[in-house]
TORPAFI-523386 format. One line per 4 residues: number of its first residue (from 1); their letters; for each residue x negated, y, z of C-alpha. Coordinates in steps of 0.1 Angstrom, whole numbers, plus 5000, padded with zeros to 4 digits. Layout:
BEGIN
NUM	A	X/Y/Z; ...
# end
This chain:
BEGIN
1	MKLK	3179/1383/6618; 3217/1389/6621; 3236/1412/6600; 3254/1439/6619
5	TRIS	3291/1432/6623; 3302/1463/6643; 3312/1488/6617; 3294/1521/6616
9	AIAA	3310/1554/6624; 3317/1562/6588; 3331/1528/6581; 3353/1529/6611
13	IVSS	3369/1560/6597; 3376/1545/6563; 3389/1513/6578; 3414/1532/6599
17	QFLV	3440/1527/6572; 3441/1491/6586; 3437/1501/6623; 3414/1479/6642
21	LPQL	3430/1459/6671; 3401/1450/6694; 3418/1424/6715; 3423/1401/6685
25	AVAQ	3386/1392/6684; 3369/1408/6714; 3348/1377/6722; 3336/1374/6686
29	EQQA	3327/1411/6684; 3308/1410/6716; 3288/1380/6706; 3281/1394/6671
33	NEEV	3269/1427/6685; 3240/1411/6705; 3205/1414/6692; 3215/1439/6665
37	ELIM	3185/1458/6651; 3188/1465/6614; 3216/1460/6588; 3220/1456/6551
41	VTGS	3249/1477/6537; 3264/1470/6503; 3249/1494/6478; 3213/1490/6490
45	FVRR	3186/1464/6491; 3169/1481/6521; 3177/1474/6557; 3187/1504/6578
49	SENF	3192/1514/6614; 3228/1510/6627; 3232/1548/6627; 3226/1550/6590
53	ESPS	3253/1568/6569; 3255/1556/6533; 3250/1583/6506; 3276/1564/6486
57	PLAV	3313/1565/6497; 3317/1532/6515; 3348/1515/6529; 3343/1488/6555
61	IDSV	3373/1467/6567; 3365/1441/6593; 3383/1408/6602; 3402/1425/6630
65	AIDA	3415/1452/6607; 3425/1426/6581; 3446/1407/6607; 3463/1440/6616
69	IGAK	3480/1442/6582; 3492/1406/6583; 3471/1396/6553; 3475/1360/6542
73	NIAD	3451/1363/6513; 3427/1388/6498; 3454/1402/6474; 3473/1414/6505
77	ITQT	3443/1434/6514; 3435/1450/6481; 3472/1458/6474; 3471/1482/6503
81	LTIN	3439/1500/6492; 3447/1534/6478; 3416/1532/6455; 3430/1500/6439
85	TGSQ	3454/1505/6410; 3464/1482/6381; 3454/1449/6396; 3472/1418/6384
89	NNPD	3484/1400/6416; 3519/1392/6406; 3526/1363/6382; 3544/1385/6357
93	AFTQ	3548/1363/6327; 3553/1393/6304; 3519/1410/6311; 3500/1382/6330
97	NATA	3510/1352/6308; 3484/1325/6316; 3469/1335/6350; 3496/1328/6375
101	GTSN	3481/1318/6409; 3452/1342/6406; 3445/1377/6420; 3419/1404/6412
105	INLR	3407/1439/6421; 3409/1470/6399; 3391/1500/6415; 3401/1533/6401
109	GLGV	3423/1517/6374; 3392/1511/6352; 3400/1474/6345; 3400/1441/6364
113	ASTL	3366/1433/6349; 3350/1466/6359; 3347/1459/6396; 3319/1436/6407
117	VLLN	3330/1411/6434; 3304/1396/6456; 3304/1370/6483; 3276/1375/6508
121	NRRQ	3259/1398/6482; 3260/1370/6455; 3277/1372/6421; 3307/1351/6416
125	VVNA	3319/1332/6385; 3348/1347/6366; 3381/1330/6360; 3378/1310/6328
129	QPTN	3413/1320/6316; 3413/1357/6306; 3441/1382/6310; 3464/1392/6281
133	DGLN	3439/1420/6274; 3410/1395/6270; 3394/1403/6303; 3378/1377/6325
137	FVDT	3378/1386/6362; 3367/1371/6396; 3397/1353/6411; 3398/1365/6447
141	SSLV	3424/1338/6455; 3396/1312/6450; 3369/1331/6469; 3368/1320/6506
145	PMIA	3392/1311/6534; 3404/1343/6551; 3394/1329/6585; 3357/1329/6575
149	INRM	3356/1366/6565; 3339/1389/6589; 3343/1421/6568; 3348/1435/6534
153	EVVK	3326/1464/6521; 3336/1485/6492; 3312/1508/6473; 3334/1533/6455
157	DGAS	3311/1553/6432; 3298/1527/6408; 3267/1506/6413; 3253/1493/6380
161	ALYG	3219/1508/6389; 3217/1483/6417; 3238/1453/6407; 3241/1455/6369
165	SDAV	3270/1449/6346; 3306/1448/6360; 3298/1472/6388; 3311/1501/6367
169	AGVV	3339/1511/6391; 3322/1499/6422; 3314/1468/6443; 3336/1447/6467
173	NFIT	3315/1425/6489; 3331/1399/6511; 3308/1390/6540; 3314/1359/6560
177	KRNY	3309/1354/6597; 3273/1347/6609; 3261/1326/6638; 3296/1317/6648
181	EGAM	3299/1293/6677; 3331/1276/6687; 3363/1267/6669; 3394/1286/6658
185	MSFD	3427/1277/6642; 3454/1299/6629; 3490/1291/6618; 3510/1316/6597
189	YQDG	3546/1314/6586; 3562/1341/6564; 3598/1342/6553; 3611/1365/6526
193	AHGD	3645/1382/6526; 3654/1369/6492; 3658/1334/6478; 3638/1306/6492
197	NKEY	3605/1326/6492; 3584/1313/6521; 3547/1309/6528; 3528/1287/6551
201	VVQG	3491/1291/6558; 3470/1268/6581; 3433/1277/6587; 3405/1263/6607
205	LWGA	3370/1275/6615; 3341/1257/6633; 3306/1267/6640; 3277/1256/6661
209	NGDK	3243/1272/6670; 3211/1253/6677; 3176/1262/6685; 3167/1264/6648
213	GNVM	3198/1274/6631; 3236/1275/6627; 3263/1256/6608; 3298/1268/6600
217	AAIS	3327/1254/6581; 3361/1268/6572; 3392/1254/6555; 3425/1269/6546
221	YTNR	3457/1256/6530; 3484/1278/6516; 3519/1267/6504; 3541/1294/6488
225	SPLF	3576/1287/6475; 3588/1306/6445; 3610/1337/6442; 3630/1338/6409
229	ISDR	3644/1368/6392; 3678/1353/6398; 3672/1355/6435; 3667/1392/6434
233	RLSR	3677/1407/6401; 3658/1440/6396; 3662/1442/6359; 3694/1448/6339
237	PQDD	3705/1419/6317; 3697/1440/6286; 3661/1444/6298; 3656/1407/6297
241	TSAL	3678/1398/6267; 3661/1384/6237; 3677/1388/6202; 3669/1351/6197
245	GNPG	3692/1328/6217; 3711/1296/6216; 3738/1302/6205; 3718/1321/6180
249	SYFL	3722/1339/6147; 3717/1330/6110; 3705/1351/6080; 3730/1345/6052
253	TIPG	3724/1359/6017; 3754/1379/6007; 3757/1385/5969; 3750/1422/5961
257	VGAL	3740/1429/5997; 3711/1407/6006; 3704/1387/6038; 3724/1397/6068
261	PIID	3723/1383/6103; 3755/1364/6112; 3764/1355/6148; 3770/1317/6152
265	PYGC	3806/1311/6139; 3811/1284/6165; 3808/1309/6194; 3784/1332/6213
269	EEFG	3798/1349/6244; 3819/1320/6255; 3787/1300/6258; 3768/1327/6277
273	GYPD	3754/1347/6248; 3754/1385/6244; 3770/1395/6210; 3752/1425/6194
277	LRAP	3773/1436/6164; 3754/1452/6136; 3785/1461/6115; 3822/1467/6124
281	SGTI	3841/1435/6131; 3858/1422/6099; 3832/1436/6076; 3828/1400/6064
285	PGLE	3861/1381/6068; 3857/1353/6094; 3821/1362/6103; 3805/1387/6126
289	VGLC	3774/1406/6114; 3749/1408/6143; 3728/1388/6167; 3736/1366/6197
293	GFDF	3713/1376/6225; 3700/1354/6254; 3693/1366/6289; 3661/1348/6298
297	GPYY	3654/1368/6329; 3669/1345/6356; 3646/1316/6346; 3614/1335/6353
301	SYVA	3598/1340/6387; 3584/1370/6406; 3564/1347/6428; 3551/1314/6415
305	DESR	3554/1281/6433; 3518/1278/6446; 3495/1256/6467; 3459/1265/6475
309	TNIY	3432/1247/6493; 3399/1265/6501; 3368/1251/6517; 3337/1269/6527
313	AQAT	3305/1257/6545; 3274/1275/6555; 3241/1263/6571; 3212/1284/6583
317	YEVS	3178/1269/6593; 3149/1288/6608; 3119/1271/6591; 3096/1293/6612
321	DDLT	3098/1326/6630; 3094/1344/6597; 3112/1321/6573; 3149/1313/6571
325	WTTE	3168/1290/6547; 3205/1295/6541; 3228/1273/6520; 3265/1279/6511
329	FGYA	3291/1257/6495; 3326/1266/6484; 3354/1248/6467; 3389/1261/6458
333	RNRA	3418/1241/6444; 3448/1262/6432; 3480/1250/6416; 3508/1272/6404
337	ERGG	3540/1268/6385; 3556/1299/6370; 3592/1298/6359; 3600/1301/6322
341	APSF	3630/1301/6298; 3644/1267/6285; 3624/1272/6253; 3606/1300/6235
345	PILT	3621/1319/6206; 3614/1303/6172; 3599/1330/6151; 3591/1311/6120
349	SPIV	3626/1315/6104; 3633/1278/6097; 3659/1270/6071; 3690/1250/6080
353	PADH	3699/1232/6047; 3733/1236/6031; 3740/1198/6036; 3734/1199/6073
357	PQNP	3766/1182/6087; 3773/1211/6111; 3764/1240/6088; 3796/1260/6085
361	FGAP	3782/1283/6058; 3780/1258/6029; 3747/1274/6020; 3711/1274/6033
365	VAFF	3706/1298/6062; 3675/1310/6082; 3679/1302/6119; 3672/1331/6142
369	GRAE	3672/1317/6177; 3657/1291/6200; 3661/1253/6204; 3676/1255/6239
373	GNGF	3692/1284/6257; 3722/1289/6280; 3730/1260/6303; 3696/1243/6300
377	DGDP	3669/1241/6327; 3639/1264/6323; 3605/1251/6311; 3578/1262/6336
381	AQTE	3542/1270/6328; 3516/1252/6348; 3481/1264/6359; 3454/1244/6376
385	SDTF	3423/1261/6388; 3393/1244/6404; 3363/1266/6415; 3330/1253/6428
389	RFNT	3302/1275/6443; 3268/1267/6456; 3241/1291/6468; 3207/1285/6485
393	ALQG	3183/1312/6496; 3150/1316/6514; 3144/1348/6533; 3111/1358/6548
397	IMDD	3101/1385/6573; 3070/1406/6568; 3054/1431/6591; 3069/1460/6573
401	GFWE	3099/1444/6555; 3114/1412/6541; 3117/1392/6509; 3144/1369/6495
405	VSYT	3148/1344/6467; 3180/1327/6458; 3198/1304/6434; 3235/1305/6427
409	RAVN	3256/1281/6406; 3293/1285/6402; 3319/1269/6379; 3356/1275/6373
413	DFLF	3377/1250/6355; 3411/1264/6345; 3439/1244/6328; 3470/1261/6314
417	KVPD	3500/1241/6301; 3532/1254/6286; 3558/1236/6264; 3569/1249/6230
421	VLNT	3586/1238/6198; 3565/1221/6171; 3570/1238/6138; 3568/1208/6114
425	EFNL	3588/1185/6136; 3616/1211/6142; 3620/1216/6104; 3622/1179/6099
429	ALNG	3649/1177/6126; 3669/1204/6109; 3668/1183/6077; 3680/1151/6095
433	LGGG	3646/1135/6099; 3642/1142/6136; 3632/1116/6162; 3600/1100/6174
437	QCNP	3608/1067/6155; 3618/1084/6123; 3595/1080/6093; 3601/1112/6072
441	LTGT	3587/1095/6041; 3610/1065/6041; 3639/1075/6064; 3674/1086/6054
445	PGEG	3685/1119/6069; 3710/1114/6098; 3708/1076/6097; 3692/1050/6120
449	DCEY	3662/1064/6138; 3665/1097/6120; 3687/1123/6135; 3698/1159/6128
453	FNPF	3691/1186/6153; 3722/1208/6156; 3712/1244/6162; 3748/1256/6161
457	ANSY	3770/1264/6191; 3792/1233/6187; 3763/1214/6202; 3778/1226/6235
461	TTAP	3811/1209/6227; 3818/1184/6199; 3783/1178/6184; 3757/1176/6212
465	NSQY	3720/1169/6205; 3704/1138/6219; 3673/1141/6241; 3657/1117/6216
469	VVDS	3657/1144/6189; 3648/1172/6212; 3618/1153/6225; 3606/1147/6190
473	FTGE	3599/1184/6183; 3588/1194/6218; 3551/1197/6225; 3528/1212/6251
477	EVID	3501/1236/6245; 3471/1228/6267; 3442/1252/6271; 3413/1237/6291
481	SRAD	3389/1266/6299; 3356/1265/6317; 3334/1294/6330; 3299/1287/6343
485	LEVF	3275/1310/6361; 3239/1304/6370; 3217/1331/6388; 3181/1331/6399
489	EGFV	3172/1362/6419; 3145/1375/6440; 3135/1408/6457; 3112/1423/6482
493	SFEA	3118/1453/6505; 3090/1470/6525; 3080/1503/6541; 3057/1522/6518
497	FEMG	3048/1555/6534; 3059/1579/6561; 3081/1609/6555; 3096/1636/6577
501	GGAA	3125/1614/6588; 3107/1581/6591; 3093/1554/6569; 3102/1554/6532
505	SVAL	3113/1520/6520; 3109/1504/6486; 3129/1474/6471; 3118/1457/6439
509	GAQY	3135/1427/6424; 3143/1406/6393; 3172/1385/6382; 3180/1360/6355
513	REEK	3215/1349/6349; 3233/1327/6324; 3271/1331/6318; 3289/1304/6298
517	LSQD	3326/1303/6287; 3345/1278/6266; 3382/1272/6258; 3393/1238/6244
521	YDSL	3428/1239/6229; 3447/1207/6224; 3448/1192/6189; 3483/1206/6181
525	ANQD	3472/1241/6190; 3441/1237/6169; 3464/1231/6139; 3487/1262/6148
529	SFTF	3515/1237/6152; 3537/1257/6176; 3565/1281/6167; 3559/1307/6194
533	VIGN	3525/1303/6211; 3511/1293/6176; 3477/1279/6188; 3441/1288/6184
537	PDFE	3406/1274/6175; 3383/1262/6203; 3353/1283/6211; 3323/1284/6234
541	GSLD	3296/1310/6240; 3270/1321/6264; 3250/1352/6276; 3214/1352/6289
545	VWAA	3205/1382/6309; 3171/1393/6323; 3171/1422/6348; 3146/1441/6369
549	FGEL	3156/1467/6395; 3141/1490/6420; 3152/1512/6449; 3136/1540/6469
553	ALPV	3151/1549/6503; 3136/1583/6513; 3142/1598/6548; 3129/1632/6536
557	TEKL	3137/1648/6570; 3156/1637/6600; 3187/1652/6584; 3182/1643/6547
561	DVQI	3182/1608/6532; 3177/1603/6495; 3183/1571/6475; 3168/1566/6440
565	AVRY	3177/1534/6421; 3172/1521/6386; 3180/1488/6368; 3169/1474/6335
569	EDYG	3189/1446/6318; 3182/1428/6286; 3209/1409/6268; 3191/1404/6235
573	GAIG	3209/1403/6202; 3233/1431/6192; 3240/1440/6229; 3203/1449/6234
577	DTID	3190/1464/6266; 3200/1492/6289; 3185/1513/6317; 3208/1528/6344
581	PKLA	3196/1551/6372; 3213/1564/6403; 3205/1593/6426; 3223/1598/6459
585	FSYR	3218/1618/6491; 3232/1621/6526; 3226/1654/6545; 3235/1656/6582
589	ATDN	3239/1694/6585; 3250/1692/6622; 3258/1665/6647; 3295/1665/6635
593	FSLR	3292/1675/6598; 3274/1657/6570; 3274/1659/6532; 3268/1632/6506
597	GSIS	3266/1630/6469; 3257/1606/6441; 3253/1605/6403; 3246/1574/6382
601	TSFR	3251/1559/6348; 3268/1525/6345; 3276/1500/6318; 3297/1469/6312
605	APTV	3283/1445/6287; 3307/1427/6263; 3318/1394/6279; 3314/1360/6263
609	FLRN	3352/1360/6255; 3350/1393/6237; 3320/1383/6217; 3328/1346/6210
613	GGAT	3363/1339/6220; 3397/1350/6208; 3434/1344/6211; 3465/1342/6188
617	SLQQ	3499/1358/6195; 3530/1366/6176; 3538/1403/6170; 3567/1421/6153
621	LIDP	3552/1442/6125; 3564/1463/6096; 3549/1453/6062; 3544/1484/6040
625	VQGA	3541/1462/6009; 3575/1445/6013; 3590/1473/6034; 3604/1448/6059
629	QAFV	3598/1437/6095; 3582/1404/6101; 3569/1383/6130; 3533/1377/6123
633	AVRA	3505/1357/6139; 3478/1381/6151; 3445/1363/6156; 3419/1382/6175
637	EGNE	3384/1369/6171; 3353/1377/6190; 3328/1403/6178; 3292/1397/6183
641	DLTP	3283/1432/6173; 3299/1448/6203; 3278/1471/6224; 3281/1478/6261
645	EEST	3307/1502/6275; 3288/1531/6291; 3298/1556/6318; 3285/1584/6340
649	AYNV	3299/1587/6375; 3294/1612/6403; 3307/1617/6438; 3305/1645/6463
653	GFSF	3320/1644/6498; 3317/1652/6535; 3323/1637/6569; 3335/1660/6597
657	EPVD	3343/1655/6634; 3356/1688/6646; 3364/1674/6681; 3356/1641/6698
661	DLSI	3374/1611/6683; 3389/1631/6653; 3372/1621/6620; 3379/1636/6586
665	ELDY	3364/1624/6553; 3369/1639/6518; 3354/1628/6485; 3357/1640/6450
669	WNFE	3349/1613/6424; 3346/1613/6386; 3340/1585/6360; 3335/1592/6323
673	FKNL	3335/1563/6300; 3327/1559/6263; 3326/1530/6239; 3354/1512/6256
677	IIQE	3361/1478/6241; 3397/1473/6228; 3415/1449/6204; 3422/1463/6170
681	NAQA	3458/1472/6165; 3475/1448/6141; 3499/1473/6127; 3471/1498/6120
685	ILNT	3452/1470/6101; 3483/1463/6080; 3489/1500/6073; 3453/1507/6064
689	DPTN	3445/1478/6041; 3477/1457/6034; 3462/1438/6005; 3428/1429/6020
693	PDRV	3429/1390/6019; 3403/1388/6045; 3423/1407/6071; 3459/1401/6059
697	IRAG	3469/1365/6050; 3501/1363/6029; 3522/1334/6016; 3522/1328/5979
701	DPLT	3507/1358/5962; 3478/1370/5983; 3486/1407/5975; 3524/1408/5976
705	GPVL	3537/1377/5994; 3552/1377/6029; 3526/1383/6057; 3517/1352/6077
709	QINS	3487/1363/6097; 3466/1394/6106; 3429/1388/6115; 3418/1414/6141
713	TYVN	3388/1417/6164; 3375/1437/6193; 3358/1470/6188; 3341/1499/6207
717	ASSL	3366/1526/6200; 3379/1545/6230; 3369/1568/6259; 3383/1574/6294
721	ETAG	3377/1600/6320; 3392/1597/6355; 3387/1618/6386; 3404/1623/6419
725	LDFV	3401/1629/6457; 3399/1604/6485; 3410/1616/6520; 3406/1596/6552
729	SSYK	3412/1608/6588; 3419/1592/6622; 3422/1605/6657; 3418/1583/6688
733	IETD	3440/1595/6717; 3434/1579/6751; 3460/1583/6778; 3460/1575/6815
737	GAGT	3488/1550/6816; 3503/1546/6782; 3473/1531/6764; 3453/1543/6734
741	FTPS	3470/1558/6703; 3453/1561/6670; 3471/1579/6642; 3454/1577/6607
745	INAT	3459/1587/6571; 3443/1574/6540; 3451/1589/6506; 3439/1589/6470
749	YITK	3450/1616/6446; 3442/1611/6409; 3436/1645/6392; 3426/1632/6358
753	YDLA	3431/1600/6338; 3424/1612/6302; 3423/1586/6274; 3412/1588/6238
757	DPQA	3430/1559/6221; 3426/1551/6184; 3463/1544/6181; 3479/1566/6208
761	GNVD	3456/1596/6203; 3445/1618/6232; 3466/1610/6263; 3469/1627/6297
765	GAGR	3475/1594/6316; 3475/1607/6352; 3510/1602/6366; 3519/1579/6338
769	RNFT	3526/1542/6333; 3504/1541/6301; 3524/1513/6286; 3516/1525/6250
773	NIGV	3479/1530/6254; 3448/1512/6267; 3452/1526/6303; 3469/1512/6333
777	SSPE	3497/1526/6355; 3484/1556/6374; 3506/1572/6400; 3489/1604/6410
781	LRMN	3492/1599/6448; 3489/1568/6470; 3489/1573/6508; 3489/1552/6539
785	VGLN	3499/1568/6572; 3494/1546/6603; 3497/1546/6640; 3480/1521/6663
789	WNTG	3488/1515/6700; 3468/1494/6723; 3471/1488/6760; 3459/1457/6779
793	VHAA	3473/1426/6764; 3497/1444/6741; 3490/1461/6708; 3511/1473/6679
797	NVFV	3508/1492/6647; 3530/1507/6620; 3521/1518/6585; 3541/1540/6561
801	RYIS	3529/1534/6525; 3537/1560/6498; 3533/1558/6461; 3543/1589/6441
805	SYDD	3566/1589/6411; 3552/1586/6376; 3564/1587/6340; 3573/1557/6320
809	DQNC	3560/1561/6284; 3581/1531/6272; 3615/1547/6280; 3630/1582/6277
813	SDGT	3652/1599/6303; 3683/1595/6281; 3680/1557/6281; 3664/1554/6246
817	LATG	3631/1538/6238; 3600/1561/6235; 3589/1555/6199; 3551/1553/6198
821	GVCA	3550/1566/6233; 3568/1598/6224; 3603/1611/6233; 3615/1633/6205
825	TNSF	3641/1654/6223; 3638/1643/6260; 3613/1637/6286; 3600/1603/6297
829	YEID	3620/1583/6322; 3607/1590/6357; 3598/1560/6379; 3608/1569/6414
833	SHVT	3584/1574/6443; 3583/1545/6467; 3580/1543/6505; 3577/1511/6525
837	IDAQ	3570/1505/6562; 3549/1477/6577; 3548/1469/6614; 3531/1444/6637
841	YNLD	3531/1435/6674; 3504/1415/6691; 3503/1397/6724; 3471/1384/6739
845	LGAL	3485/1353/6755; 3451/1340/6766; 3445/1371/6788; 3481/1371/6800
849	LESD	3479/1335/6811; 3443/1340/6823; 3433/1310/6801; 3398/1301/6793
853	MSYV	3409/1298/6757; 3420/1327/6735; 3456/1327/6722; 3468/1357/6702
857	LSIG	3504/1358/6689; 3512/1383/6661; 3547/1391/6648; 3552/1415/6620
861	GINI	3570/1426/6589; 3560/1439/6555; 3584/1463/6539; 3607/1459/6569
865	TDEE	3635/1481/6555; 3636/1458/6524; 3631/1486/6499; 3635/1476/6462
869	PPQL	3606/1486/6439; 3616/1515/6416; 3636/1503/6387; 3619/1501/6353
873	FTNS	3638/1494/6321; 3616/1466/6309; 3612/1428/6314; 3617/1418/6350
877	GFDS	3627/1454/6359; 3597/1467/6378; 3560/1476/6373; 3541/1445/6384
881	KVHD	3508/1465/6383; 3519/1488/6411; 3548/1475/6431; 3557/1443/6450
885	PRGR	3590/1426/6441; 3594/1404/6471; 3611/1428/6495; 3611/1423/6533
889	QIYA	3586/1397/6545; 3588/1387/6582; 3558/1368/6595; 3544/1352/6627
893	RLAV	3508/1341/6634; 3493/1321/6662; 3455/1322/6665; 3438/1299/6689
897	EF	3401/1300/6697; 3384/1273/6717
# end
């Protein structure tokens, strides 16, 4: 039995933000609409009639609507959804360090791991490399070729009662084409207004129907060239300037004063550095007290250099009239290179000995800088992601229902590589024992195979460093991660008894899934050998989950439908088990007015990474024992005692059609979370228990020595409540000679985003960047206003996209930093509102030329006025969780169907 591909009335309204252009796929739609009887809608395991209206707020965006926005990938779709906020689709090295080349979804700003992503109703493996926050997410860039997608369905009110963990904020289900016959190819070219940022996408789709089944295969290849910060500088130099540069600074002990930072006497500004005087010039004769900063911004990229290959195949075989076998296979190969500085800062304070031949101080000094800086090529970070998916399922038809059993196996292998300076080898080189052939036990400093590394600025002139010595202390951290998912699932759906509005249906099912995650660090990282990325131990872990679920679909009357669902999941161990119910209704008060509502509880179980994994980073902390700042290794280790995050969600809304072809929808939603999992704050650990040797590792004296490492973990410690309104409307206007016009509006207004953060306290996060707490950027209003025009072989659309202003809790309005998220005498800096315009024109060349083949040419632009994202006084100069840094993108697409 085919799934219905024509979107229902309610779905057509919601998808109006994309504006369906019928002539782009008329043949496919007509073919798909034949023999339609019942459908399965995401958010239910019961098939319904095509006139069914979901009691849950449901957005459906079909393939025609996706084409209408010029989407080259799934991230292009989700970025335009007003209900999506805080997703990480830009390779921002400062907040998205190791996941360049990936994309994700963040419904309601509740976290990239709180939205369940499905492909044809099946769970997907998470990306093996987590975000900076320790969250593993489904990489939508590795999901399926765009050309194979028939529609995207979004359940917006939470669905743990049906689907289990990760469906806290909702469900996004990508549904591929079914029973496709023929062949199609599409060619996309996109050119950005800045730098050499271009994108090529080539896709192919083939399908054939036989007496007993169907086969379909799709492939896509994407090549995207990079866009560097230097191509479109959005940040100020001071926003991207590190205090540690090359030329650098040196801490020199001054008798009676102590250690002071001294700018490199051989030069700073003349070699590209930024002098930052910390005392009046001449305070120390012949020397300048201060730091020599380094502007690392131009080396980093807004858009990574990427290539993606995605393959998908599907086969369906009718074993008998009542039994169908379906098998799916998918493979994605993604490669990305993200720009980076010539070398990372060296935060271990290595000592340059007094007898170093270039040392102008005549005394040992601590180096505060980096091995390479101005004038050197950047060191990029590399990511390699390979994702394999397999699913096979049997579906049987009964007299009064159907059943299904399925097996899913999916694996993601993710490799991250980044160069850094090796601590021991760098110290040897400062002491004249550098070089791959130098034996530090027998060699003589500065002679033969043993060389000095010169950290001073005269390395730019009279005393350059050899590549031989630089290579000897340069290593590469390699993290080889693997995520593995295995799912056995079965359910049965049948009609149970008659009610006033028809037959009541019951769905019962069970699921077993195993999730595995491992991270294998290279041997140098295992030994904490690096001066910036430090390193980390290897880890592996797994979760075994048993679940049982049930659903009742009750047509109480011809006007009232009620849905009752419940799911039980057992994780064992400290996580334990959980039961989550859902109650929803849809009431059609009149032919043109209906009400809906739902209430449910949800949960998100601790992931394998949060329970068994961990990561190490360097943070600048203040030691209350020594009363001084220090760069300290903070090692977050997993916590097997974590319990699930829990939430309660409810939604009330209505659909109204006051006149023909005018549709209005309004929903109020509310999510209330508790037991949110966060990483312990390292500064809070140091302040609370500075002499605890299990949490605070010190050099020398374990109670009073300099801090080397803080051991933290993940804890259930926070709460979040968010609420808001979704508004959707469209009006179809048919004229006698000018064609059909369809104006539309889609908006989300956040009324509440209240956080209880152990460090930041109680925070009103609506309309705030939430840089200093556990939340995400939450502009209060997002709105898309569109107009579609269609006549004969011509069609066009235009969208105006608006994001409201919001406060930056990192910066104050007077240009100072907000200390601890507070501006003492001023308000926060306001991030400006942002308006962009997208437009597209389509020409049906096949109809124009009266060809038997279908040719559709699309020409369009994204942000056609080349608006800059609002300026933010932080690394890279914009909010990567909200805005797009690329500027104007002009594209052309030719789609050919045979």
